DODOSE-560188 format. One record per residue: residue number from 1; residue in one letter; x, y, z of N, C-alpha, C, O, CB in turn. Coordinates in nm, 4 decimals, padded with zeros to 6 digits. Glycine has a CB too. Layout:
N
PT  seq  type        nx        ny        nz       cax       cay       caz        cx        cy        cz        ox        oy        oz       cbx       cby       cbz
PT  NUM     a         X         Y         Z         X         Y         Z         X         Y         Z         X         Y         Z         X         Y         Z
...
//
This chain:
174
PT  seq  type        nx        ny        nz       cax       cay       caz        cx        cy        cz        ox        oy        oz       cbx       cby       cbz
PT    1     x   14.9724   07.7788   08.4105   14.8259   07.7507   08.3352   14.7376   07.8878   08.3901   14.6347   07.8956   08.3228   14.7393   07.5750   08.3944
PT    2     x   14.7449   07.9810   08.4758   14.7470   08.0712   08.5312   14.8065   08.1763   08.4606   14.7376   08.2782   08.4580   14.7871   08.0454   08.6309
PT    3     x   14.9218   08.1821   08.3984   14.9981   08.3165   08.3484   14.9197   08.3001   08.2111   14.8949   08.3980   08.1407   15.1960   08.3179   08.3400
PT    4     x   14.8694   08.1273   08.1658   14.8171   08.1520   08.0090   14.6952   08.2007   07.9900   14.6804   08.2466   07.8767   14.8115   08.0341   07.9274
PT    5     x   14.6083   08.2073   08.0550   14.4567   08.2145   08.0894   14.4292   08.3539   08.1424   14.3282   08.4018   08.0909   14.4112   08.1021   08.2023
PT    6     x   14.4929   08.4381   08.2356   14.4889   08.5756   08.2896   14.4979   08.6675   08.1562   14.4085   08.7504   08.1393   14.6175   08.6044   08.4019
PT    7     x   14.5936   08.6573   08.0685   14.6052   08.7771   07.9900   14.4719   08.7347   07.8837   14.4229   08.8287   07.8211   14.7776   08.8000   07.9126
PT    8     x   14.4480   08.6784   07.8751   14.3383   08.5969   07.8265   14.2196   08.6613   07.8872   14.1458   08.7441   07.8339   14.3507   08.4434   07.8637
PT    9     x   14.2142   08.6262   07.9707   14.0694   08.7409   08.0761   14.0954   08.8578   08.0571   14.0199   08.9126   07.9768   14.0575   08.7430   08.2624
PT   10     x   14.1931   08.9343   08.1101   14.2406   09.0956   08.0981   14.1389   09.1381   07.9672   14.0268   09.1885   07.9729   14.4426   09.1210   08.0547
PT   11     x   14.2213   09.0981   07.8436   14.2072   09.1111   07.7152   14.0679   09.0939   07.6635   14.0282   09.1679   07.5735   14.2913   09.0278   07.6583
PT   12     x   13.9815   08.9897   07.7209   13.7373   08.9565   07.6763   13.7395   09.0879   07.8249   13.6713   09.1827   07.7860   13.5920   08.6557   07.7571
PT   13     x   13.7758   09.1070   07.9221   13.7428   09.2520   07.9919   13.7712   09.3658   07.9108   13.6765   09.4378   07.8793   13.8235   09.2770   08.1215
PT   14     x   13.8730   09.3905   07.8762   13.9150   09.5053   07.7852   13.8095   09.5100   07.6656   13.7501   09.6097   07.6246   14.0732   09.4827   07.7264
PT   15     x   13.8033   09.4232   07.6351   13.7270   09.4286   07.5125   13.5648   09.4605   07.5455   13.5059   09.5651   07.5185   13.7475   09.2839   07.4343
PT   16     x   13.5065   09.3352   07.6146   13.3626   09.4032   07.6458   13.3620   09.5557   07.7455   13.2574   09.6147   07.7724   13.2693   09.2758   07.7373
PT   17     x   13.5057   09.6040   07.7933   13.4548   09.7801   07.8362   13.4797   09.8505   07.6922   13.4697   09.9731   07.6880   13.5777   09.8785   07.9848
PT   18     x   13.5028   09.7988   07.6067   13.5303   09.9296   07.5098   13.3743   09.9147   07.4140   13.3099   10.0156   07.3855   13.7117   09.9086   07.3901
PT   19     x   13.3377   09.8006   07.3800   13.2244   09.7678   07.3107   13.1225   09.7642   07.3485   13.0242   09.7511   07.2756   13.2238   09.6850   07.2680
PT   20     x   13.1200   09.7723   07.4438   12.9231   09.7522   07.5447   12.9529   09.8642   07.6827   13.0634   09.9075   07.7151   12.8774   09.5044   07.6525
PT   21     x   12.8172   09.8954   07.7514   12.8080   09.9813   07.7809   12.8118   09.9248   07.9158   12.7107   09.9286   07.9859   12.7235   10.0529   07.7235
PT   22     x   12.9716   09.8485   07.9763   12.9810   09.7873   08.1073   13.0648   09.8830   08.1741   13.1485   09.9574   08.1229   13.0378   09.6406   08.1104
PT   23     x   13.0295   09.8708   08.3042   13.0960   09.9790   08.3773   13.0703   09.8730   08.5339   12.9778   09.8031   08.5752   13.0039   10.1695   08.3590
PT   24     x   13.2255   09.9150   08.5912   13.2223   09.8765   08.7680   13.2255   09.9569   08.8628   13.3247   10.0259   08.8863   13.3228   09.8063   08.8181
PT   25     x   13.1400   09.9596   08.9175   13.0437   10.0719   09.0724   13.1092   09.9675   09.2041   13.0420   09.8684   09.2325   12.7732   10.0592   09.0735
PT   26     x   13.1878   09.9828   09.2506   13.2271   09.9108   09.3950   13.1690   09.9172   09.5082   13.2017   09.8573   09.6106   13.3335   09.9412   09.4388
PT   27     x   13.0224   10.0390   09.4826   12.9317   10.1136   09.5843   12.7811   10.0326   09.5349   12.6802   10.0386   09.6052   12.9350   10.3151   09.5603
PT   28     x   12.7852   09.9724   09.4295   12.6568   09.9156   09.4004   12.6436   09.9952   09.2947   12.7156   10.0805   09.2427   12.5426   09.9171   09.5050
PT   29     x   12.4930   09.9327   09.2629   12.4697   09.9676   09.1178   12.3825   10.0913   09.0924   12.2744   10.0928   09.1512   12.4043   09.8502   09.0481
PT   30     x   12.4073   10.1745   09.0293   12.3920   10.3224   08.9904   12.2932   10.3270   08.8347   12.3017   10.2463   08.7421   12.5700   10.3955   08.9677
PT   31     x   12.2141   10.4314   08.8427   12.1209   10.4288   08.7600   12.1627   10.5372   08.6400   12.2357   10.6290   08.6772   11.9914   10.4542   08.8362
PT   32     x   12.1281   10.5354   08.5164   12.2049   10.6497   08.4523   12.0626   10.7105   08.3931   11.9919   10.6475   08.3145   12.3421   10.6020   08.3261
PT   33     x   12.0308   10.8474   08.4446   11.9348   10.9023   08.4179   11.9295   10.9152   08.2414   11.8554   10.8339   08.1861   11.9377   11.0244   08.5038
PT   34     x   11.9614   10.9569   08.2038   11.9626   10.9571   08.0336   11.9209   10.8297   07.9977   11.8283   10.8274   07.9167   12.1123   10.9846   07.9570
PT   35     x   11.9667   10.7167   08.0385   11.9058   10.6100   07.9805   11.7758   10.5299   07.9686   11.7398   10.4320   07.9032   11.9611   10.5530   08.0063
PT   36     x   11.6851   10.6637   08.1162   11.5786   10.6209   08.1017   11.4734   10.6695   08.0203   11.4586   10.7897   07.9979   11.5506   10.6121   08.1939
PT   37     x   11.3909   10.5700   07.9696   11.2486   10.6502   07.8797   11.2046   10.7724   07.9405   11.2479   10.7892   08.0544   11.0991   10.5563   07.8766
PT   38     x   11.1195   10.8748   07.8883   11.0773   10.9569   07.9020   10.9317   10.9648   07.8101   10.9080   10.9432   07.6912   11.1768   11.0335   07.8917
PT   39     x   10.8482   11.0060   07.9248   10.7079   10.9536   07.8355   10.6498   11.0836   07.8216   10.6408   11.1538   07.9224   10.5877   10.8345   07.9162
PT   40     x   10.6014   11.1334   07.6906   10.5145   11.2659   07.6896   10.3611   11.2345   07.7519   10.2851   11.1903   07.6657   10.5002   11.3258   07.5210
PT   41     x   10.3159   11.2457   07.8537   10.2345   11.2220   07.9696   10.0904   11.2632   07.8820   10.0057   11.1820   07.8449   10.2818   11.3252   08.1222
PT   42     x   10.0872   11.4403   07.8560   09.9609   11.4517   07.7641   09.9201   11.3937   07.6683   09.8007   11.3638   07.6696   09.9486   11.5381   07.7184
PT   43     x   09.9853   11.3643   07.5750   09.9756   11.3110   07.4436   09.9445   11.1848   07.4302   09.8627   11.1482   07.3458   10.0795   11.3259   07.3787
PT   44     x   10.0336   11.0648   07.5488   10.0257   10.9427   07.5748   09.8493   10.9650   07.6606   09.7758   10.8886   07.5979   10.1810   10.8841   07.6699
PT   45     x   09.7971   11.0093   07.7294   09.6484   11.0140   07.7897   09.5811   11.0848   07.6984   09.4602   11.0622   07.6932   09.6276   11.0810   07.9329
PT   46     x   09.6356   11.1827   07.6080   09.5072   11.2358   07.4876   09.4721   11.0675   07.4188   09.3566   11.0266   07.4303   09.5926   11.3838   07.3196
PT   47     x   09.5536   10.9981   07.3650   09.5450   10.8462   07.3287   09.4898   10.7786   07.3492   09.4252   10.7059   07.2739   09.6024   10.7838   07.3423
PT   48     x   09.4992   10.7802   07.4944   09.4563   10.6517   07.5711   09.2714   10.7167   07.6035   09.1788   10.6358   07.6097   09.5853   10.6182   07.7518
PT   49     x   09.2568   10.8137   07.6142   09.1393   10.8838   07.6716   09.0449   10.8558   07.4583   08.9237   10.8774   07.4625   09.2014   11.1164   07.7618
PT   50     x   09.0796   10.8302   07.3634   09.0068   10.8695   07.3077   08.9429   10.6931   07.2374   08.8715   10.6820   07.1377   09.0733   10.9963   07.2246
PT   51     x   09.0039   10.5544   07.3396   09.0165   10.4263   07.3684   08.8864   10.3644   07.4923   08.8210   10.2603   07.4982   09.1761   10.4180   07.4196
PT   52     x   08.8939   10.4962   07.5840   08.7852   10.4567   07.6777   08.7086   10.5058   07.7103   08.7110   10.6110   07.6464   08.7992   10.4289   07.7620
PT   53     x   08.6084   10.5076   07.7896   08.4701   10.5398   07.8183   08.4305   10.6015   07.9268   08.3103   10.6073   07.9529   08.4029   10.4439   07.8182
PT   54     x   08.5382   10.6657   08.0195   08.5763   10.7149   08.1225   08.6509   10.8386   08.0898   08.7194   10.8496   07.9881   08.6412   10.6239   08.1927
PT   55     x   08.6379   10.9173   08.1655   08.7393   11.0792   08.1645   08.8857   11.0178   08.2364   08.8974   10.9247   08.3162   08.6504   11.2477   08.2993
PT   56     x   08.9700   11.0888   08.1885   09.1354   11.0106   08.2658   09.1494   11.1815   08.2916   09.1034   11.2762   08.2278   09.3106   10.8924   08.1247
PT   57     x   09.2268   11.1756   08.4039   09.2760   11.3467   08.4364   09.4398   11.2777   08.4319   09.4859   11.1667   08.4585   09.2068   11.4487   08.6404
PT   58     x   09.5039   11.4231   08.3777   09.6374   11.4256   08.3796   09.7037   11.4995   08.4854   09.7029   11.6226   08.4851   09.6767   11.4686   08.2669
PT   59     x   09.7480   11.4468   08.5554   09.8315   11.5077   08.7248   09.9690   11.5966   08.6351   10.0376   11.5728   08.5357   09.9242   11.3148   08.8750
PT   60     x   09.9580   11.7138   08.7419   10.0359   11.7702   08.7060   10.1318   11.7942   08.8476   10.0853   11.8443   08.9499   09.9766   11.8737   08.6296
PT   61     x   10.2774   11.7478   08.8328   10.3656   11.6707   08.9203   10.5351   11.7833   08.9329   10.5757   11.8576   08.8435   10.3871   11.4859   08.8292
PT   62     x   10.5813   11.7674   09.0273   10.6882   11.8493   09.0700   10.7643   11.7874   08.9306   10.7512   11.6796   08.8727   10.7590   11.8236   09.2446
PT   63     x   10.8796   11.9472   08.8948   10.9635   11.9035   08.7932   11.0461   11.7771   08.7588   11.0797   11.7295   08.6504   11.0328   11.9792   08.7948
PT   64     x   11.0759   11.7238   08.9346   11.1948   11.6573   08.9510   11.1474   11.4840   08.9338   11.2005   11.3731   08.9390   11.2647   11.7059   09.1081
PT   65     x   11.0090   11.5467   08.9099   10.9301   11.3746   08.8545   10.9364   11.3285   08.7574   10.8498   11.3873   08.6927   10.7993   11.3485   08.8479
PT   66     x   11.0169   11.2037   08.6468   11.0055   11.1537   08.4833   10.9369   11.1055   08.5104   10.9393   11.0466   08.6185   11.0900   11.0841   08.3924
PT   67     x   10.7842   11.1001   08.3880   10.7024   11.0095   08.3566   10.8121   10.9207   08.2946   10.9122   10.9683   08.2411   10.5801   11.0556   08.2720
PT   68     x   10.7884   10.7958   08.3045   10.9003   10.7005   08.2369   10.8154   10.5820   08.1510   10.8533   10.5487   08.0387   11.0087   10.6210   08.3694
PT   69     x   10.6960   10.5213   08.2157   10.5968   10.4507   08.0963   10.4759   10.5244   08.0812   10.4453   10.6333   08.1296   10.5485   10.2954   08.1291
PT   70     x   10.3868   10.4183   07.9773   10.2526   10.4564   07.9878   10.1655   10.3422   07.9013   10.2118   10.3114   07.7915   10.2357   10.6128   07.9318
PT   71     x   10.0893   10.3028   07.9286   09.9918   10.1705   07.8989   09.8754   10.1975   07.9174   09.8439   10.3025   07.9733   10.0090   10.0502   07.9772
PT   72     x   09.7690   10.0923   07.8665   09.6338   10.0326   07.8416   09.5990   09.9232   07.8510   09.5867   09.8914   07.7327   09.5950   10.0455   07.7481
PT   73     x   09.5669   09.8183   07.9224   09.5189   09.6749   07.9345   09.3184   09.6691   07.9921   09.2332   09.7348   08.0520   09.6478   09.5947   08.0762
PT   74     x   09.3331   09.5818   07.9423   09.1807   09.5116   07.9524   09.2338   09.4088   08.0699   09.3331   09.3362   08.0649   09.1074   09.4198   07.7817
PT   75     x   09.1493   09.4223   08.1652   09.1053   09.3017   08.2782   09.0066   09.2526   08.2223   08.9446   09.2850   08.1210   09.0622   09.3390   08.4293
PT   76     x   08.9878   09.1167   08.3444   08.9454   08.9833   08.2641   08.7716   09.0697   08.2806   08.6911   09.0117   08.2077   08.9878   08.7753   08.3660
PT   77     x   08.7418   09.1250   08.3167   08.5809   09.2149   08.2814   08.5440   09.2616   08.1937   08.4300   09.3046   08.1764   08.5458   09.3154   08.3333
PT   78     x   08.6917   09.2639   08.0709   08.6229   09.4239   07.9490   08.6546   09.5394   08.0376   08.6479   09.6497   07.9832   08.4019   09.4394   07.9077
PT   79     x   08.6770   09.5369   08.1224   08.7404   09.7464   08.1684   08.8680   09.7247   08.1189   08.9495   09.6331   08.1089   08.7620   09.8246   08.3850
PT   80     x   08.8489   09.9101   08.0756   08.9564   09.9293   08.0546   09.0515   09.9905   08.1993   08.9971   10.0122   08.3076   08.9424   10.0094   07.9367
PT   81     x   09.2106   10.0128   08.1716   09.2549   10.0722   08.2978   09.3910   10.1040   08.1976   09.4512   10.0254   08.1245   09.2646   09.9627   08.4625
PT   82     x   09.4160   10.2523   08.2231   09.5263   10.3306   08.2063   09.5997   10.3743   08.3209   09.5708   10.4222   08.4306   09.4926   10.4324   08.1402
PT   83     x   09.7337   10.3332   08.2428   09.8463   10.3664   08.3308   09.9540   10.4444   08.3196   10.0099   10.4099   08.2155   09.8942   10.2806   08.3566
PT   84     x   10.0390   10.5685   08.3929   10.1415   10.6144   08.3884   10.2003   10.6065   08.5182   10.1545   10.6253   08.6309   10.1333   10.7237   08.3360
PT   85     x   10.3596   10.5608   08.4573   10.4578   10.5505   08.5587   10.5437   10.6677   08.6012   10.5404   10.7573   08.5168   10.5390   10.4548   08.5210
PT   86     x   10.6143   10.6927   08.6989   10.7080   10.7684   08.7455   10.8053   10.7636   08.7869   10.8291   10.6428   08.7897   10.6891   10.8103   08.7950
PT   87     x   10.8941   10.8184   08.8286   11.0087   10.8155   08.9128   11.0152   10.9401   08.9617   11.0441   11.0373   08.8919   11.1321   10.7760   08.8509
PT   88     x   10.9836   10.9462   09.1090   11.0191   11.0692   09.1543   11.1639   11.1456   09.1480   11.2645   11.1175   09.0829   10.9857   11.0582   09.2714
PT   89     x   11.1444   11.2251   09.2161   11.2924   11.3155   09.2396   11.3736   11.2235   09.2975   11.4881   11.2010   09.2584   11.2894   11.4554   09.3438
PT   90     x   11.2954   11.1432   09.4318   11.4246   11.0358   09.4752   11.4684   10.9643   09.4533   11.5505   10.9043   09.5228   11.4426   10.9859   09.5382
PT   91     x   11.4153   10.9270   09.2950   11.4682   10.7737   09.2336   11.3226   10.6734   09.2477   11.3075   10.5868   09.1615   11.6256   10.6931   09.3520
PT   92     x   11.2463   10.6838   09.3277   11.1369   10.5829   09.3428   11.0364   10.5595   09.2495   11.0468   10.6437   09.1603   11.0721   10.6068   09.4460
PT   93     x   10.9365   10.4770   09.2279   10.9119   10.4992   09.1071   10.7678   10.4868   09.1875   10.7494   10.4454   09.3020   10.9742   10.4055   08.9747
PT   94     x   10.6487   10.5477   09.0687   10.4541   10.5639   09.1577   10.4139   10.5147   09.0490   10.5003   10.4945   08.9637   10.3501   10.7437   09.2075
PT   95     x   10.3033   10.4878   09.0243   10.2175   10.4505   08.8745   10.0752   10.4763   08.9314   10.0325   10.4497   09.0438   10.2356   10.2626   08.8024
PT   96     x   09.9950   10.5510   08.7969   09.8564   10.5900   08.8981   09.7922   10.4885   08.7421   09.8363   10.4904   08.6272   09.7880   10.8309   08.9432
PT   97     x   09.6633   10.4000   08.8072   09.6008   10.3287   08.7475   09.4929   10.4560   08.7044   09.5332   10.5702   08.7269   09.5613   10.1975   08.8281
PT   98     x   09.3963   10.4435   08.6608   09.2707   10.4822   08.6227   09.1764   10.3698   08.5851   09.2184   10.2874   08.5039   09.2838   10.5715   08.5178
PT   99     x   09.0422   10.3549   08.6389   08.9271   10.2919   08.5511   08.8525   10.2841   08.6411   08.8636   10.2953   08.7632   08.9392   10.1618   08.4748
PT  100     x   08.7011   10.2451   08.5124   08.5996   10.1964   08.6112   08.5633   10.0482   08.7229   08.4779   10.0140   08.8047   08.5080   10.2037   08.5296
PT  101     x   08.7179   09.9835   08.6477   08.6566   09.8449   08.7364   08.6162   09.8868   08.9158   08.6168   09.9903   08.9824   08.8102   09.7003   08.7373
PT  102     x   08.5869   09.7551   08.9393   08.5970   09.7230   09.0984   08.6915   09.7632   09.1455   08.8085   09.7531   09.1085   08.5977   09.5982   09.1433
PT  103     x   08.6375   09.8229   09.2505   08.8199   09.8379   09.3629   08.9001   09.6568   09.3545   09.0156   09.6516   09.3122   08.7623   09.8829   09.6309
PT  104     x   08.8293   09.5223   09.3967   08.9183   09.4600   09.4003   08.9839   09.3932   09.2853   09.0929   09.3359   09.2868   08.8903   09.3997   09.4753
PT  105     x   08.8919   09.4104   09.1721   08.9713   09.3428   09.0474   09.0444   09.4814   09.0073   09.1154   09.4425   08.9145   08.8602   09.2640   08.9052
PT  106     x   09.0648   09.5925   09.0186   09.1960   09.6994   09.0131   09.2579   09.6243   09.1024   09.3492   09.5624   09.0478   09.1838   09.8710   09.0576
PT  107     x   09.2473   09.5976   09.2382   09.3082   09.6272   09.3018   09.4308   09.5034   09.2999   09.5491   09.5162   09.3316   09.2310   09.6648   09.4041
PT  108     x   09.3536   09.3706   09.2477   09.4572   09.2695   09.1739   09.5275   09.2893   09.0707   09.6503   09.2865   09.0638   09.4087   09.1693   09.1344
PT  109     x   09.4548   09.3092   08.9906   09.5085   09.3615   08.8672   09.6503   09.3867   08.8616   09.7435   09.3290   08.8056   09.4460   09.4777   08.8354
PT  110     x   09.6371   09.5314   08.9657   09.7951   09.6074   08.9500   09.8912   09.5490   09.0692   10.0082   09.5873   09.0698   09.7853   09.8007   08.9730
PT  111     x   09.8571   09.4792   09.1464   09.9230   09.4345   09.2950   09.9789   09.2650   09.2602   10.0697   09.2110   09.3234   09.7744   09.4390   09.4488
PT  112     x   09.9068   09.2040   09.1536   09.9219   09.0907   09.1081   09.9068   09.0305   09.2546   10.0105   08.9779   09.2948   10.0513   09.0677   09.0183
PT  113     x   09.7917   09.0270   09.3491   09.7424   08.9442   09.4862   09.6113   09.0045   09.5211   09.5844   09.1213   09.4930   09.8504   08.9593   09.6258
PT  114     x   09.5233   08.9178   09.5873   09.4371   08.9592   09.6125   09.4445   09.0280   09.7101   09.5315   09.0049   09.7941   09.3707   08.8955   09.6104
PT  115     x   09.3783   09.1041   09.7210   09.3619   09.3251   09.8314   09.3250   09.2388   09.9416   09.2310   09.1594   09.9456   09.1751   09.5104   09.7787
PT  116     x   09.4632   09.2803   10.0840   09.4750   09.2722   10.1716   09.4774   09.4383   10.2242   09.5815   09.5038   10.2226   09.5678   09.1802   10.1815
PT  117     x   09.3564   09.4892   10.2665   09.3199   09.6216   10.3301   09.4441   09.6779   10.4247   09.4620   09.6124   10.5274   09.1799   09.6001   10.4230
PT  118     x   09.4944   09.7425   10.4123   09.6608   09.8132   10.5665   09.5528   09.8878   10.6524   09.5625   09.8829   10.7750   09.8455   09.9934   10.4909
PT  119     x   09.4114   09.9828   10.5705   09.3710   10.0911   10.6743   09.3706   10.2068   10.5518   09.4164   10.1916   10.4385   09.4956   10.1192   10.8266
PT  120     x   09.3233   10.2941   10.5921   09.3026   10.4349   10.4983   09.3877   10.5302   10.5617   09.4655   10.5190   10.6564   09.1408   10.5022   10.4921
PT  121     x   09.3513   10.6405   10.4783   09.4314   10.7332   10.4535   09.4092   10.8931   10.3746   09.4409   10.8884   10.2558   09.5083   10.6595   10.3955
PT  122     x   09.3729   10.9958   10.4100   09.2822   11.0715   10.3825   09.3637   11.1949   10.3303   09.4370   11.2631   10.4020   09.1899   11.0883   10.4963
PT  123     x   09.3372   11.2194   10.1689   09.4552   11.3274   10.0935   09.3599   11.4046   10.0013   09.3023   11.3509   09.9066   09.5979   11.2417   09.9873
PT  124     x   09.3475   11.5253   10.0323   09.2692   11.5757   09.9621   09.1549   11.6077   09.9656   09.0951   11.6855   09.8913   09.2725   11.5387   09.9015
PT  125     x   09.0993   11.5192   10.0972   08.9567   11.5674   10.0763   08.8881   11.4039   10.0914   08.7810   11.3887   10.1501   08.9285   11.6623   09.9011
PT  126     x   08.9493   11.3091   10.0427   08.9139   11.1509   09.9789   08.9914   11.0586   10.0844   09.1045   11.0716   10.1310   08.9835   11.1179   09.7952
PT  127     x   08.8905   10.9581   10.1073   08.9867   10.8533   10.1806   09.0266   10.7924   10.0777   08.9423   10.7811   09.9887   08.9310   10.7518   10.2877
PT  128     x   09.1518   10.7385   10.0547   09.2130   10.5854   10.0313   09.2181   10.5114   10.1220   09.2277   10.5309   10.2432   09.3360   10.5715   09.9909
PT  129     x   09.2084   10.3834   10.0355   09.2222   10.2659   10.1143   09.3436   10.2094   10.0627   09.3813   10.2164   09.9457   09.1031   10.1699   10.1084
PT  130     x   09.4140   10.1415   10.1773   09.5910   10.1155   10.1925   09.5758   09.9526   10.1072   09.5001   09.8630   10.1445   09.6722   10.1021   10.4176
PT  131     x   09.6307   09.9486   10.0360   09.6145   09.7905   10.0121   09.8607   09.7725   10.0466   09.9606   09.8442   10.0517   09.5064   09.7415   09.7515
PT  132     x   09.8118   09.6017   10.0593   09.9539   09.5782   09.9993   09.9941   09.5390   09.9211   09.9405   09.4353   09.8822   10.0159   09.5354   10.0345
PT  133     x   10.0979   09.5836   09.8530   10.1498   09.5421   09.7397   10.2580   09.4264   09.6747   10.2506   09.3268   09.7466   10.1815   09.6329   09.7192
PT  134     x   10.3337   09.4099   09.5888   10.3913   09.3363   09.6061   10.5503   09.3848   09.6601   10.5917   09.4992   09.6417   10.3662   09.2705   09.5024
PT  135     x   10.6499   09.2511   09.7462   10.7352   09.3067   09.7491   10.6978   09.4065   09.8704   10.6035   09.3718   09.9415   10.7663   09.3453   09.6234
PT  136     x   10.7747   09.5472   09.9048   10.7503   09.6229   09.9536   10.6506   09.7382   09.9466   10.6178   09.8303   10.0214   10.8262   09.6329   09.9576
PT  137     x   10.6077   09.6840   09.7959   10.5307   09.8371   09.7663   10.3653   09.8183   09.8567   10.3174   09.7222   09.9168   10.4990   09.8650   09.5446
PT  138     x   10.3215   09.9363   09.8346   10.2011   09.9686   09.8998   10.0760   09.9971   09.7447   10.1111   10.0052   09.6270   10.2402   10.1279   10.0171
PT  139     x   09.9683   10.0042   09.7851   09.8456   10.0707   09.6571   09.7731   10.1087   09.7099   09.6979   10.0410   09.7800   09.7662   09.9962   09.5550
PT  140     x   09.7659   10.2668   09.6930   09.6622   10.3323   09.7558   09.5192   10.3516   09.6425   09.5408   10.3773   09.5240   09.7308   10.4800   09.8098
PT  141     x   09.3694   10.3350   09.6978   09.3023   10.3521   09.6094   09.1432   10.4581   09.6228   09.0711   10.3963   09.7011   09.2942   10.2173   09.5774
PT  142     x   09.0815   10.5670   09.5835   09.0237   10.6570   09.6224   08.9514   10.6478   09.4794   09.0156   10.5778   09.4011   09.1027   10.7776   09.6809
PT  143     x   08.8655   10.6871   09.4410   08.7188   10.7386   09.3354   08.7073   10.8887   09.3440   08.6671   10.9589   09.4367   08.5467   10.6722   09.3956
PT  144     x   08.7708   10.9332   09.1766   08.6859   11.0500   09.1430   08.5858   11.0548   09.0519   08.6008   10.9947   08.9455   08.7529   11.1392   09.1076
PT  145     x   08.4735   11.1234   09.0768   08.3987   11.1448   08.9694   08.4011   10.9955   08.8998   08.4761   10.9581   08.8095   08.4571   11.2697   08.8812
PT  146     x   08.3345   10.9471   08.9432   08.3195   10.8088   08.9049   08.4593   10.7115   08.8591   08.4463   10.5978   08.8136   08.2204   10.8180   08.7866
PT  147     x   08.5377   10.7509   08.8716   08.6506   10.6706   08.7890   08.7217   10.6114   08.9421   08.6825   10.6630   09.0467   08.7763   10.7918   08.6650
PT  148     x   08.8164   10.5126   08.9455   08.9028   10.4968   09.0274   09.0156   10.4443   08.9891   09.0560   10.3582   08.9109   08.8622   10.4431   09.1107
PT  149     x   09.0833   10.5707   09.1175   09.2442   10.5659   09.1279   09.3503   10.5096   09.1867   09.3501   10.5271   09.3086   09.2765   10.6422   09.1518
PT  150     x   09.4333   10.4538   09.1488   09.5113   10.3696   09.2008   09.6424   10.3729   09.1794   09.6910   10.3396   09.0713   09.4753   10.2705   09.1762
PT  151     x   09.7325   10.4251   09.3100   09.8603   10.4320   09.2875   09.9420   10.3495   09.3547   09.9309   10.3525   09.4773   09.8968   10.5414   09.3031
PT  152     x   10.0438   10.2557   09.2945   10.0789   10.1789   09.3837   10.2684   10.1913   09.3268   10.2980   10.2341   09.2153   09.9773   10.0183   09.3777
PT  153     x   10.3571   10.1519   09.4137   10.4816   10.1829   09.3633   10.5769   10.1484   09.5562   10.5307   10.0970   09.6580   10.4759   10.3870   09.2728
PT  154     x   10.7008   10.2003   09.5298   10.8105   10.1780   09.6059   10.7806   10.2638   09.7013   10.7837   10.2258   09.8184   10.9395   10.1933   09.5465
PT  155     x   10.7366   10.4316   09.6593   10.7480   10.5588   09.7188   10.7654   10.6089   09.8608   10.7607   10.5138   09.9389   10.6573   10.6072   09.6854
PT  156     x   10.7786   10.6921   09.9041   10.7636   10.7310   10.0321   10.5863   10.8208   10.0680   10.5170   10.8593   09.9739   10.9099   10.8337   10.0531
PT  157     x   10.5541   10.8340   10.1769   10.4470   10.8645   10.1971   10.4063   10.9733   10.1879   10.2847   10.9922   10.1866   10.4225   10.8336   10.2742
PT  158     x   10.5231   11.1088   10.1760   10.4988   11.2079   10.0927   10.4515   11.2227   09.9369   10.3839   11.3035   09.8733   10.5933   11.2551   10.1043
PT  159     x   10.5039   11.1335   09.9166   10.5370   11.0899   09.7570   10.4201   10.9972   09.6772   10.4043   10.9974   09.5551   10.6850   10.9913   09.7570
PT  160     x   10.3408   10.9168   09.7760   10.1995   10.9305   09.7466   10.1180   11.0268   09.7352   10.0298   11.0394   09.6502   10.1478   10.8816   09.8089
PT  161     x   10.1492   11.1070   09.8327   10.0436   11.2420   09.8431   10.0368   11.3185   09.7826   09.9356   11.3886   09.7821   10.0395   11.3149   09.9236
PT  162     x   10.1649   11.3472   09.6842   10.1486   11.4525   09.5992   10.1012   11.3678   09.5407   09.9808   11.3763   09.5647   10.2429   11.5402   09.5454
PT  163     x   10.1207   11.2768   09.4675   10.0566   11.1884   09.3581   09.9077   11.2016   09.3690   09.8343   11.2373   09.2769   10.0978   11.0322   09.3716
PT  164     x   09.8705   11.1699   09.4890   09.7131   11.1400   09.4881   09.6697   11.2697   09.4877   09.5646   11.2896   09.4268   09.6463   11.0530   09.6143
PT  165     x   09.7473   11.4055   09.5634   09.6601   11.5252   09.5581   09.6405   11.6094   09.3868   09.5448   11.6734   09.3433   09.7381   11.6341   09.6768
PT  166     x   09.7675   11.5767   09.3249   09.7286   11.5706   09.1566   09.6508   11.5427   09.0932   09.5953   11.6071   09.0042   09.7737   11.5203   09.0917
PT  167     x   09.6290   11.4072   09.1416   09.5571   11.2840   09.0647   09.3677   11.3517   09.0941   09.2888   11.3758   09.0027   09.6094   11.0802   09.1695
PT  168     x   09.3425   11.3655   09.2253   09.2498   11.4761   09.2564   09.1937   11.5876   09.2393   09.0796   11.6264   09.2643   09.2586   11.4981   09.3075
PT  169     x   09.2932   11.6429   09.1893   09.3201   11.8238   09.1469   09.3057   11.8547   08.9685   09.2562   11.9395   08.8943   09.5237   11.8785   09.1992
PT  170     x   09.3772   11.7364   08.9594   09.4021   11.7591   08.7958   09.3205   11.7778   08.6789   09.2211   11.7057   08.6871   09.4580   11.6671   08.7525
PT  171     x   09.3221   11.8242   08.6071   09.2175   11.8567   08.4753   09.2080   11.6891   08.4127   09.2894   11.5971   08.4062   09.3038   11.9965   08.3304
PT  172     x   09.0397   11.7085   08.3656   09.0524   11.6029   08.2777   09.0754   11.6277   08.1056   09.0401   11.7229   08.0360   08.9285   11.5286   08.3048
PT  173     x   09.1413   11.5150   08.0725   09.1905   11.5137   07.9479   09.0892   11.5110   07.7914   09.0029   11.4360   07.7456   09.2742   11.3959   07.9632
PT  174     x   09.1209   11.5698   07.7707   09.0148   11.4945   07.6193   08.8532   11.6786   07.6369   08.7568   11.6838   07.5604   08.8872   11.1987   07.7084
//
């Protein structure tokens, strides 16, 4: 019976390999950077700025970082939040959310859990409150010109600092 099924299994794997994007990687999963979407951040933020009543900033980040997501949402208080996400040069993820929402509501909305502050960090002359995020992530929150900035993701502290500094010094959109 094994000799009858074995050829069928081998043929099935062969067809799956030829007609799909299957691959075998014995050392674990890999990310094909060509398959990750790319977002035109300035264009996305210009579009988002037209729909909100607060100034949005467009951080300038290192060339090794790649923007891969952008969206806007409405929080329960009917406050808008504008988000852009990047893959860092080390293939970690960071997302910047901009909103005029209260800090507690923004943190809850972005981390999907009640705020649990871990302390503060100073970056770019501003205090950033650090919160526990989901899984092994953190969220950092500060304010610039009446707009709350929240950074969340699984990146390293230097990468968080890079985005924090860029957001604090970035030109406003529009």
